[in-house]
C-alpha positions as CSV (number, residue, x, y, z in Angstrom):
1,M,-69.4,-1.7,-26.6
2,A,-67.6,1.6,-25.9
3,S,-66.0,0.0,-22.9
4,E,-64.5,-2.7,-25.0
5,R,-63.2,-0.2,-27.5
6,K,-61.8,1.9,-24.7
7,V,-63.1,5.1,-26.2
8,L,-62.6,7.2,-23.1
9,H,-59.0,5.9,-22.8
10,R,-58.3,7.1,-26.4
11,V,-59.7,10.5,-25.6
12,L,-57.7,10.8,-22.3
13,R,-54.6,9.6,-24.1
14,Q,-55.0,12.4,-26.7
15,I,-55.6,15.0,-24.0
16,S,-52.6,13.7,-22.1
17,D,-50.5,14.1,-25.3
18,W,-51.5,17.7,-25.6
19,A,-50.9,18.4,-21.9
20,L,-47.5,16.7,-21.8
21,S,-46.2,18.3,-25.0
22,S,-47.0,21.7,-23.5
23,F,-45.1,21.0,-20.3
24,F,-42.1,19.0,-21.4
25,T,-39.7,20.0,-24.1
26,E,-39.3,16.4,-25.4
27,I,-40.3,12.9,-24.5
28,R,-37.6,10.5,-25.9
29,V,-38.6,6.9,-26.4
30,I,-35.9,4.3,-26.4
31,G,-36.3,0.6,-27.1
32,G,-39.8,0.8,-28.8
33,E,-38.8,-2.2,-30.9
34,N,-38.8,-4.3,-27.7
35,V,-42.6,-4.1,-27.5
36,P,-44.5,-6.5,-29.8
37,E,-47.4,-5.3,-31.9
38,D,-49.8,-7.9,-30.5
39,G,-50.1,-10.6,-27.8
40,P,-50.5,-10.4,-24.0
41,I,-48.0,-8.1,-22.3
42,I,-47.5,-6.9,-18.7
43,V,-45.7,-3.6,-18.6
44,T,-43.8,-2.9,-15.4
45,A,-43.0,0.8,-15.1
46,T,-41.2,3.0,-12.6
47,H,-43.5,5.4,-10.7
48,H,-41.8,8.6,-9.5
49,N,-44.2,11.3,-10.8
50,M,-47.7,10.6,-9.7
51,M,-50.4,10.9,-12.4
52,L,-47.9,11.9,-15.1
53,D,-46.4,8.4,-15.1
54,P,-49.4,6.6,-16.5
55,A,-50.0,9.6,-18.9
56,V,-46.4,9.4,-20.2
57,L,-46.6,5.6,-20.5
58,S,-50.0,5.6,-22.4
59,V,-48.8,8.4,-24.8
60,T,-45.5,6.8,-25.6
61,F,-46.5,3.1,-25.7
62,P,-45.5,1.8,-29.1
63,H,-48.0,0.8,-31.8
64,H,-50.7,2.8,-30.1
65,R,-51.7,-0.2,-28.0
66,I,-54.2,0.4,-25.3
67,L,-52.9,-0.1,-21.7
68,N,-55.1,-1.4,-18.9
69,Y,-54.3,-0.3,-15.4
70,W,-55.2,-1.9,-12.0
71,S,-58.0,-0.3,-9.9
72,K,-59.7,-1.4,-6.7
73,A,-62.6,-3.7,-7.5
74,S,-64.8,-1.8,-5.0
75,L,-64.8,1.2,-7.4
76,F,-66.7,-0.9,-10.1
77,T,-69.9,-1.5,-8.1
78,N,-71.8,1.5,-9.5
79,P,-72.8,0.8,-13.2
80,I,-72.0,4.3,-14.4
81,V,-68.6,4.4,-12.7
82,R,-67.9,0.9,-13.9
83,Y,-68.5,1.9,-17.5
84,I,-66.3,5.0,-17.2
85,L,-63.5,3.0,-15.6
86,L,-63.6,0.2,-18.1
87,S,-63.8,2.6,-21.0
88,S,-60.8,4.5,-19.7
89,G,-58.7,1.4,-19.5
90,N,-59.0,0.2,-15.9
91,I,-59.5,-3.4,-14.7
92,P,-60.7,-4.5,-11.3
93,V,-58.4,-6.1,-8.8
94,E,-60.1,-7.9,-5.9
95,R,-57.4,-7.1,-3.3
96,R,-59.1,-8.8,-0.3
97,S,-59.3,-12.2,-2.0
98,K,-56.7,-14.8,-1.0
99,D,-57.4,-16.8,-4.1
100,R,-55.0,-15.3,-6.7
101,Q,-57.1,-16.5,-9.6
102,V,-60.0,-14.4,-8.2
103,L,-57.5,-11.6,-7.3
104,F,-56.3,-11.3,-10.9
105,K,-59.5,-12.2,-12.7
106,G,-59.8,-8.9,-14.6
107,T,-56.1,-9.1,-15.5
108,L,-56.4,-12.7,-16.7
109,E,-59.4,-11.7,-18.9
110,E,-57.5,-8.9,-20.6
111,L,-54.4,-10.9,-21.1
112,S,-56.4,-13.8,-22.6
113,K,-57.7,-11.3,-25.2
114,G,-54.1,-10.5,-26.2
115,H,-54.2,-7.1,-24.5
116,A,-51.6,-5.1,-22.6
117,V,-51.7,-4.5,-18.8
118,A,-49.6,-1.8,-17.2
119,L,-48.4,-2.0,-13.6
120,F,-46.3,0.1,-11.2
121,P,-44.5,-2.6,-9.1
122,E,-43.0,0.0,-6.8
123,G,-46.5,0.3,-5.3
124,T,-46.5,4.1,-4.9
125,S,-45.1,7.2,-6.4
126,Y,-42.1,8.6,-4.4
127,T,-39.0,10.8,-4.6
128,E,-35.8,8.9,-3.6
129,P,-32.3,8.8,-4.9
130,R,-32.8,5.2,-6.2
131,I,-35.4,2.5,-6.7
132,M,-36.3,1.6,-3.2
133,Q,-38.7,-1.4,-3.7
134,V,-40.2,-3.6,-6.3
135,K,-43.1,-5.6,-5.1
136,D,-44.2,-9.1,-6.3
137,G,-47.6,-8.2,-7.8
138,A,-46.5,-8.2,-11.5
139,A,-44.6,-11.5,-11.1
140,W,-47.6,-13.1,-9.4
141,A,-50.0,-11.8,-12.2
142,A,-47.7,-13.1,-15.0
143,L,-47.1,-16.5,-13.5
144,E,-50.8,-16.9,-12.5
145,Y,-51.8,-16.2,-16.1
146,S,-49.2,-18.6,-17.4
147,K,-50.7,-21.3,-15.1
148,W,-54.3,-20.4,-16.1
149,R,-53.3,-20.6,-19.8
150,Q,-51.9,-24.0,-19.3
151,E,-55.1,-25.2,-17.7
152,N,-57.4,-23.5,-20.2
153,S,-55.5,-23.8,-23.5
154,E,-58.7,-23.7,-25.6
155,L,-59.5,-20.2,-24.3
156,A,-56.0,-18.7,-24.3
157,P,-54.1,-17.1,-27.2
158,L,-51.1,-19.0,-28.7
159,Q,-48.6,-16.5,-27.2
160,D,-47.6,-16.7,-23.6
161,V,-47.5,-13.4,-21.7
162,I,-44.2,-11.5,-21.6
163,I,-43.1,-8.7,-19.2
164,V,-41.7,-5.5,-20.7
165,P,-39.9,-3.3,-18.2
166,A,-40.4,0.5,-18.7
167,A,-38.2,3.0,-17.1
168,I,-39.5,6.6,-17.0
169,V,-36.7,9.1,-16.2
170,Y,-37.2,12.8,-15.9
171,T,-34.3,15.2,-16.4
172,N,-36.0,17.4,-13.7
173,K,-39.4,16.0,-13.0
174,S,-41.0,19.2,-11.4
175,K,-39.5,21.7,-13.8
176,Y,-41.4,23.3,-16.7
177,R,-39.9,22.6,-20.1
178,S,-37.7,19.8,-18.9
179,S,-37.5,16.4,-20.7
180,V,-38.4,12.8,-20.2
181,V,-36.7,9.6,-21.3
182,V,-38.9,6.5,-21.6
183,E,-36.9,3.2,-22.1
184,Y,-38.6,-0.1,-22.9
185,G,-36.2,-2.8,-21.9
186,Q,-35.7,-6.3,-23.2
187,P,-38.8,-8.5,-22.8
188,I,-38.7,-11.0,-20.0
189,T,-40.2,-14.4,-20.9
190,L,-41.5,-16.9,-18.3
191,D,-39.7,-20.0,-19.5
192,A,-37.2,-20.0,-16.7
193,Y,-39.9,-19.6,-14.0
194,K,-43.0,-21.5,-15.1
195,E,-41.8,-25.0,-14.2
196,Q,-40.9,-24.1,-10.7
197,F,-44.1,-22.1,-10.2
198,I,-46.4,-25.0,-11.1
199,S,-44.3,-27.7,-9.6
200,G,-46.4,-27.8,-6.4
201,G,-43.3,-28.0,-4.1
202,E,-43.4,-26.3,-0.7
203,G,-42.6,-22.6,-1.3
204,A,-41.8,-23.2,-5.0
205,S,-44.4,-20.8,-6.3
206,R,-43.2,-18.0,-4.0
207,A,-39.6,-18.7,-4.9
208,A,-40.3,-18.5,-8.6
209,V,-42.2,-15.2,-8.0
210,K,-39.2,-13.8,-6.1
211,R,-36.8,-14.8,-8.8
212,L,-39.0,-13.1,-11.5
213,T,-39.3,-10.0,-9.3
214,R,-35.5,-9.7,-9.0
215,A,-35.3,-10.0,-12.8
216,I,-37.8,-7.2,-13.2
217,E,-36.0,-5.1,-10.7
218,S,-32.6,-5.7,-12.4
219,E,-34.0,-4.4,-15.7
220,L,-35.5,-1.3,-14.1
221,L,-32.2,-0.5,-12.2
222,E,-30.2,-0.7,-15.4
223,A,-32.4,1.9,-17.2
224,T,-32.7,4.4,-14.3
225,I,-30.4,6.5,-12.1
226,N,-29.6,5.0,-8.7
227,A,-27.5,6.6,-6.0
228,P,-26.8,5.3,-2.5
229,D,-27.9,8.5,-0.9
230,W,-29.0,12.1,-1.6
231,N,-25.5,13.6,-1.2
232,V,-24.1,11.4,-4.0
233,L,-27.0,12.2,-6.3
234,F,-26.8,15.9,-5.7
235,A,-23.0,16.0,-6.3
236,A,-23.5,14.0,-9.5
237,R,-26.2,16.4,-10.7
238,M,-24.0,19.4,-10.0
239,A,-21.1,17.8,-11.8
240,R,-23.3,17.1,-14.8
241,D,-24.6,20.7,-14.9
242,I,-21.0,22.0,-14.9
243,L,-19.9,19.6,-17.7
244,W,-23.1,20.3,-19.7
245,E,-24.5,23.8,-19.2
246,G,-28.1,23.0,-19.6
247,N,-29.5,19.5,-19.9
248,K,-30.6,20.1,-23.5
249,S,-26.9,19.8,-24.6
250,I,-27.0,16.2,-23.5
251,D,-28.2,13.6,-26.0
252,L,-31.2,12.1,-24.2
253,D,-30.2,8.7,-25.4
254,D,-27.1,9.1,-23.1
255,F,-28.7,10.9,-20.2
256,V,-29.1,7.9,-17.9
257,A,-25.7,6.4,-18.7
258,I,-23.9,9.8,-18.1
259,S,-25.8,10.5,-14.9
260,Q,-25.2,7.0,-13.5
261,T,-21.5,7.2,-14.5
262,L,-21.2,10.4,-12.4
263,V,-23.2,8.8,-9.5
264,D,-20.7,5.9,-9.5
265,L,-17.8,8.3,-9.6
266,F,-19.0,10.1,-6.4
267,S,-20.2,6.9,-4.6
268,G,-18.1,5.5,-1.8
269,D,-14.4,6.5,-1.4
270,T,-12.9,7.0,-4.9
271,P,-9.1,6.4,-4.6
272,I,-8.3,9.8,-6.1
273,P,-6.8,12.8,-4.4
274,H,-9.2,15.7,-3.8
275,F,-12.3,13.5,-3.9
276,R,-13.9,14.6,-0.7
277,T,-13.1,18.3,-1.2
278,T,-14.6,18.2,-4.7
279,K,-17.7,16.5,-3.4
280,R,-18.1,19.0,-0.6
281,N,-17.7,22.0,-2.9
282,L,-20.2,20.6,-5.4
283,L,-22.7,20.0,-2.7
284,E,-22.3,23.5,-1.3
285,Y,-22.7,25.1,-4.7
286,Y,-25.8,22.9,-5.4
287,S,-27.4,23.8,-2.1
288,L,-26.8,27.6,-2.5
289,L,-28.3,27.4,-6.0
290,Q,-31.4,25.7,-4.4
291,S,-31.6,28.4,-1.8
292,T,-31.5,31.2,-4.4
293,H,-33.6,29.5,-7.1
294,L,-30.8,29.9,-9.6
295,T,-29.2,27.4,-11.9
296,N,-25.7,26.9,-13.1
297,S,-26.8,27.5,-16.8
298,E,-28.3,30.9,-15.8
299,L,-24.9,32.0,-14.4
300,K,-22.9,31.0,-17.5
301,S,-22.8,34.6,-18.7
302,L,-20.7,35.6,-15.7
303,P,-16.9,35.2,-16.1
304,L,-14.9,32.2,-15.2
305,P,-11.2,32.1,-15.7
306,R,-10.3,30.3,-19.0
307,S,-7.7,28.4,-17.1
308,L,-8.8,27.6,-13.6
309,N,-5.5,28.4,-11.9
310,P,-5.9,28.8,-8.2
311,N,-2.8,31.1,-8.2
312,I,-4.7,33.6,-10.4
313,I,-7.3,35.8,-8.8
314,A,-10.8,35.3,-10.1
315,P,-12.6,38.4,-8.9
316,I,-16.3,38.7,-8.3
317,P,-18.0,40.3,-11.3
318,S,-17.9,44.1,-11.1
319,R,-21.0,46.2,-10.6
320,L,-20.6,47.7,-14.0
321,F,-20.3,44.2,-15.6
322,T,-23.4,42.9,-13.9
323,L,-25.3,46.0,-15.0
324,L,-24.2,45.5,-18.6
325,I,-25.3,41.9,-18.5
326,L,-28.7,42.9,-17.3
327,I,-29.0,45.6,-20.0
328,R,-27.8,43.2,-22.7
329,D,-30.3,40.5,-21.7
330,S,-33.1,42.9,-21.3
331,L,-32.6,44.6,-24.6
332,S,-32.3,41.2,-26.3
333,A,-35.6,40.1,-24.8
334,L,-37.4,43.5,-25.5
335,I,-36.4,43.4,-29.2
336,R,-38.2,40.0,-29.4
337,L,-41.0,40.8,-27.1
338,P,-43.4,42.3,-29.7
339,F,-43.4,38.9,-31.5
340,F,-44.4,37.1,-28.3
341,L,-46.5,39.7,-26.5
342,F,-50.0,38.4,-27.4
343,P,-49.2,34.8,-26.6
344,L,-47.6,35.9,-23.4
345,I,-50.7,37.8,-22.3
346,M,-52.9,35.0,-23.4
347,Y,-51.0,32.3,-21.5
348,S,-50.2,34.3,-18.4
349,P,-53.1,32.8,-16.4
350,V,-51.8,29.4,-17.4
351,Y,-48.3,30.2,-15.9
352,S,-49.9,31.6,-12.8
353,M,-52.2,28.7,-12.2
354,G,-49.3,26.3,-12.7
355,R,-47.2,28.1,-10.1
356,L,-50.2,28.1,-7.7
357,G,-50.6,24.3,-8.2
358,A,-47.0,23.7,-7.4
359,R,-47.1,25.8,-4.2
360,L,-50.0,23.8,-2.9
361,V,-47.7,20.8,-2.7
362,K,-44.3,22.4,-2.3
363,D,-43.0,19.6,0.0
364,E,-44.0,16.9,-2.4
365,E,-41.8,17.0,-5.5
366,E,-43.4,14.1,-7.2
367,T,-46.8,15.9,-7.1
368,Q,-45.6,19.4,-8.3
369,A,-45.4,18.6,-12.0
370,Q,-48.8,16.8,-11.8
371,N,-50.4,20.0,-10.4
372,K,-48.6,22.2,-12.8
373,V,-49.9,20.2,-15.8
374,V,-53.5,19.8,-14.4
375,F,-53.9,23.4,-13.3
376,G,-52.3,24.7,-16.5
377,F,-54.4,22.5,-18.7
378,L,-57.7,23.4,-16.9
379,S,-56.8,27.0,-17.5
380,L,-56.3,26.4,-21.2
381,V,-59.7,24.7,-21.4
382,L,-61.1,28.1,-20.3
383,I,-58.7,30.4,-22.2
384,Y,-59.1,28.8,-25.7
385,P,-62.9,29.1,-25.9
386,A,-62.6,32.6,-24.4
387,A,-60.1,33.6,-27.1
388,F,-62.2,32.0,-29.8
389,F,-65.4,33.9,-28.9
390,F,-63.5,37.1,-28.4
391,L,-62.0,36.9,-31.9
392,W,-65.3,35.7,-33.3
393,A,-67.1,38.7,-31.8
394,L,-64.6,41.0,-33.6
395,L,-65.5,39.2,-36.8
396,W,-69.3,39.9,-36.3
397,Y,-70.1,36.2,-35.5
398,T,-70.1,35.2,-39.1
399,S,-69.4,31.7,-40.3
400,T,-66.3,32.8,-42.0
401,G,-65.3,34.6,-38.8
402,A,-65.7,31.4,-36.8
403,V,-63.3,29.6,-39.1
404,L,-60.8,32.4,-39.0
405,A,-61.1,32.7,-35.2
406,A,-60.6,29.0,-34.7
407,A,-57.6,29.0,-37.1
408,T,-56.1,32.0,-35.3
409,V,-56.4,30.3,-31.8
410,Y,-54.8,27.1,-33.2
411,L,-51.9,29.0,-34.9
412,L,-51.3,31.0,-31.7
413,A,-51.1,27.8,-29.7
414,K,-48.6,26.3,-32.1
415,Y,-46.6,29.5,-32.2
416,H,-46.5,29.7,-28.4
417,D,-45.3,26.0,-28.2
418,R,-42.6,26.7,-30.8
419,M,-41.3,29.9,-29.3
420,I,-41.7,29.3,-25.5
421,D,-38.4,27.5,-25.0
422,D,-36.3,30.5,-26.2
423,Y,-38.4,33.1,-24.4
424,Y,-38.6,31.1,-21.2
425,L,-34.9,30.7,-21.1
426,R,-34.4,34.4,-21.8
427,G,-36.8,35.3,-19.1
428,R,-35.0,33.1,-16.6
429,R,-31.7,34.7,-17.5
430,I,-33.1,38.2,-17.0
431,I,-34.4,37.3,-13.5
432,A,-31.0,35.7,-12.7
433,A,-29.1,38.8,-14.0
434,W,-31.3,41.0,-11.9
435,R,-30.7,39.0,-8.7
436,V,-26.9,39.0,-9.4
437,L,-27.0,42.7,-10.0
438,V,-28.8,43.4,-6.7
439,G,-26.5,41.1,-4.8
440,V,-23.3,42.6,-6.2
441,W,-24.5,46.2,-5.8
442,A,-25.7,45.6,-2.2
443,P,-23.4,46.6,0.6
444,K,-21.1,43.8,1.6
445,R,-22.4,44.0,5.2
446,W,-25.7,42.7,4.0
447,D,-24.2,39.3,3.1
448,L,-24.9,36.4,5.4
449,S,-22.1,35.6,7.9
450,I,-20.3,32.3,7.6
451,A,-22.1,31.1,10.7
452,A,-25.5,32.0,9.3
453,L,-24.6,30.6,5.9
454,S,-23.8,27.1,7.1
455,Q,-27.5,26.0,7.1
456,Y,-27.7,26.8,3.4
457,T,-24.7,24.9,2.3
458,T,-26.2,21.5,2.9
459,P,-28.7,20.3,0.3
460,A,-32.2,19.6,1.7
461,P,-33.6,16.2,0.7
462,P,-37.2,15.9,-0.4
463,K,-39.8,15.0,2.1
464,E,-39.8,11.4,3.1
465,N,-42.5,9.0,1.8
466,P,-43.9,6.9,4.7
467,W,-45.0,4.1,2.4
468,I,-41.5,3.2,1.2
469,E,-39.8,0.3,2.8
470,K,-36.2,1.5,3.4
471,P,-33.3,-0.6,4.4
472,K,-32.2,0.0,7.9
473,T,-28.8,1.2,9.0
474,P,-26.9,-0.9,11.5
475,D,-27.9,1.4,14.4
476,Q,-31.5,1.0,13.5
477,L,-31.2,-2.8,13.3
478,S,-29.7,-2.9,16.7
479,R,-32.4,-0.7,18.1
480,S,-35.2,-2.7,16.5
481,S,-33.8,-6.0,17.9
482,S,-34.7,-4.8,21.4
483,P,-38.4,-4.7,22.5
484,S,-40.1,-1.4,22.1
485,P,-43.7,-0.2,22.1
486,L,-43.4,0.5,18.3
487,S,-42.0,-2.9,17.3
488,S,-44.9,-5.1,16.4
489,G,-43.5,-7.1,13.5
490,S,-43.1,-4.2,11.1
491,S,-41.0,-1.1,11.3
492,S,-42.6,2.3,11.8
493,P,-41.9,4.7,9.0
494,T,-41.0,7.4,11.5
495,S,-38.2,5.3,12.8
496,I,-36.4,5.1,9.5
497,S,-33.8,7.7,8.6
498,G,-34.7,10.2,5.8
499,V,-31.3,9.6,4.1
500,V,-29.5,6.3,3.5
501,N,-26.0,7.1,4.5
502,T,-23.7,4.5,3.0
503,G,-20.9,6.7,1.7
504,G,-19.5,8.0,5.0
505,E,-20.7,11.5,4.3
506,P,-22.8,13.5,6.8
507,L,-26.5,13.1,6.4
508,A,-28.3,16.0,4.6
509,K,-30.4,18.1,7.0
510,I,-33.8,19.4,6.4
511,R,-33.6,23.2,6.7
512,S,-36.2,25.6,7.7
513,T,-38.6,26.7,5.0
514,R,-37.8,30.4,5.6
515,R,-35.0,31.6,3.4
516,P,-33.1,34.9,3.3
517,P,-33.4,37.3,0.3
518,S,-31.3,36.1,-2.6
519,R,-29.3,39.3,-2.4
520,R,-27.7,38.1,0.8
521,L,-26.5,34.9,-0.8
522,V,-25.4,36.1,-4.3
523,R,-21.7,36.7,-3.4
524,H,-21.6,33.3,-1.7
525,V,-23.1,31.6,-4.7
526,L,-20.6,33.2,-7.1
527,K,-17.7,32.2,-4.8
528,A,-19.1,28.7,-4.5
529,R,-19.4,28.5,-8.3
530,V,-15.8,29.2,-8.9
531,E,-14.5,27.0,-6.1
532,A,-16.8,24.1,-7.3
533,V,-15.5,24.4,-10.9
534,K,-11.9,24.7,-9.7
535,A,-12.2,21.7,-7.4
536,F,-13.9,19.6,-10.1
537,A,-11.3,20.5,-12.7
538,I,-8.5,19.5,-10.3
539,F,-10.3,16.2,-9.6
540,L,-10.7,15.4,-13.3
541,D,-7.0,16.3,-13.8
542,N,-6.2,13.8,-11.0
543,L,-8.2,11.1,-12.8
544,L,-6.0,11.5,-15.8
545,R,-2.9,11.5,-13.7
546,A,-3.8,8.4,-11.9
547,P,-1.9,5.2,-12.7
548,P,-3.4,3.0,-15.5
549,S,-4.4,0.4,-12.9
550,T,-6.7,2.8,-11.0
551,H,-10.3,1.8,-11.1
552,V,-13.5,2.9,-9.4
553,K,-16.5,0.8,-8.5
554,A,-19.3,1.0,-11.1
555,S,-22.8,-0.2,-11.7
556,V,-22.7,-3.8,-13.0
557,H,-24.4,-3.0,-16.3
558,L,-22.1,-0.1,-17.1
559,A,-19.0,-2.1,-16.1
560,R,-20.2,-4.9,-18.4
561,S,-20.2,-2.4,-21.4
562,Y,-17.3,-0.1,-20.5
563,G,-15.2,-1.9,-17.8
564,H,-14.9,-5.3,-16.3
565,L,-16.6,-7.5,-13.7
566,A,-15.2,-9.3,-10.7
567,E,-16.6,-11.8,-8.3
568,V,-16.2,-10.9,-4.6
569,K,-16.9,-13.5,-1.9
570,S,-18.8,-12.1,1.1
571,T,-16.8,-12.1,4.4
572,D,-19.8,-13.2,6.5
573,S,-21.3,-15.8,4.2
574,D,-20.5,-18.0,1.3
575,T,-22.4,-15.9,-1.2
576,V,-20.5,-14.4,-4.2
577,E,-21.3,-10.9,-5.3
578,V,-20.5,-9.6,-8.8
579,C,-18.9,-6.2,-8.7
580,G,-18.3,-3.8,-11.6
581,W,-15.2,-1.7,-12.1
582,R,-14.2,1.0,-14.6
583,D,-10.9,2.6,-15.4
584,V,-10.7,6.3,-14.4
585,H,-9.1,7.3,-17.7
586,E,-12.0,5.6,-19.6
587,I,-14.5,7.5,-17.5
588,V,-13.1,10.9,-18.6
589,Q,-13.0,9.8,-22.2
590,F,-16.6,8.5,-21.9
591,L,-17.7,11.9,-20.7
592,K,-15.8,13.8,-23.4
593,Q,-17.1,11.6,-26.2
594,R,-20.6,12.6,-25.2
595,G,-20.0,16.3,-25.3
596,A,-18.8,17.1,-21.8
597,N,-17.1,20.5,-21.5
598,I,-14.2,19.4,-19.3
599,P,-12.8,22.3,-17.2
600,V,-9.1,22.8,-18.1
601,M,-6.5,23.2,-15.3
602,Q,-3.3,25.1,-16.1
603,L,-1.0,25.2,-13.1
604,S,2.5,26.3,-12.2
605,A,5.2,23.7,-12.8
606,F,6.6,23.2,-9.3
607,D,8.2,20.1,-8.0
608,G,6.1,17.9,-5.7
609,E,2.7,16.4,-5.8
610,W,0.0,18.4,-4.0
611,A,-0.1,21.7,-2.1
612,A,-2.8,23.4,-0.2
613,L,-3.8,26.9,-1.4
614,S,-6.0,29.4,0.3
615,S,-8.9,31.0,-1.6
616,E,-8.4,34.3,0.3
617,G,-6.9,35.9,-2.8
618,E,-9.8,35.1,-5.1
619,G,-11.7,38.2,-4.2
620,Y,-14.6,36.1,-2.7
621,M,-13.8,36.5,1.0
622,T,-16.8,35.9,3.2
623,G,-15.3,36.0,6.6
624,D,-12.7,33.3,6.8
625,A,-10.3,31.4,4.4
626,D,-11.2,28.2,2.7
627,T,-8.6,25.7,1.7
628,F,-8.5,23.6,-1.4
629,W,-6.0,21.3,-3.0
630,T,-4.3,21.7,-6.3
631,S,-1.6,19.9,-8.2
632,T,1.9,21.5,-8.3
633,T,3.1,19.6,-11.4
634,P,2.2,20.4,-15.0
635,S,-1.2,19.1,-16.1
636,K,-1.9,17.1,-19.1
637,N,-4.2,18.6,-21.6
638,L,-7.7,17.3,-21.1
């Protein structure tokens, strides 16, 4: 039967491959050797980008194995719908049943045939700074199958089921021509959990499931980027963009480790001078870039001092200089435009429909890329036949003309995909150069005042997902302990803060959707850029100046590889927590070895340690003086 061969799944996988390759620059697969070629598998994947996650997972799954996904059993009642669902790789889950052998009947059948089942244990797609929840469904399914296999050994394959964690990490999940990293972790066997699960003791089964769920969660945490709050994640992103101008310069094999290293560096209170000032400047720059729809890589043509000395004035780019940049970038693009003009015209409806799809869900970051891909691909389904018949008509509807028309459309599609990265980047730079030109040439009185600017210097977190179970802050716990009309055994999503604030920083505020014209923010962006780079350079300089015994708290898996672990006993219980630590000098070397462009600080050799300097002389005045800190002793070479 076609449903057994999963014909529709193979077709959808190929279509997904075409659609994903047109949207993303690269999908890097790591750890493919951890997936066996045969035998029952449960794949537990992260779920942060809606429909694109199963598409990415199915396209990249090693050995071209078919993945089967859970669907509600009620959808399978209609014979035609049932055939479509089964052929596309869906299996029924009877969610209302309290008998788990009935609940997982479809899953047990697929696993007994040696097939692979893919689950998203987080339960829903969401946008948060870290993995917020891992539910028990995958662990229950795996252990129930192991129990069924033991009771029905004559029907089951020789291999027991294994769990393969799959972390799907997007460099910028809603951005066109970004990249994806898919890492398949070490397989988790059930040997350490089966005996407890089938022991029959009170609560033993649930305890085994919880232990297995924690093991799955641990694997997923090690392969993803996790920050305590949005401010830490935004600061780490901005630092990464300064060290690597454009994510493409980062080896995708190192993307997660680099990002998590920077997250760890900006988490908590790092015992390094200038830490809070650096974090604040990075957040202000990140927020202003968000408000103007610019990126740090698009501004790299503008001058930064070779040595970031706060005593040397770094003036705002002159009007003539910004005009020359615009002319240069425009001429460079116009010279190449004839070679890309026809594909540009042909694909313009695709770009427009993709933008329209994103605007329909502008408050849901995890849905924007899905809409861009779907709307764009549906446009291509119309454009390719239209282009074919147009060319075929020019060739008099001959059989030879049909072959030539089809070949031309195919070659144009390949040519577009090969050239789009360069032209897209050039187009973005021209738009950025135009915005900077207008902002610099505009009268200074048009700039936003400091008071009006403040609402745009705090990054806005994405919209909160009400289906996510977030840990409560101490204030919320104290409020929930007292009776209230909303407390009925479970917390209301509206009572949970939109940002988990564990680092002592102010919570990010959700700003109004109305934004001023970018020309009123350009001078502020250019000032924030210089001050962010200066502050970050001083901070990195301080890391190298720190005593050799200076360490910062790190993720356990990174500390295991690059630092050291220590056991810390909890003050309010007898539990022992394993904490990771990394040497600050090692962190800088870690970043440099992976291609980081470390800002160099050359300062005056005065006696003393640290002095406060004003940025009034930088030529970026916006109404009042900002203060930042700089070393007054000679800096080591970075």
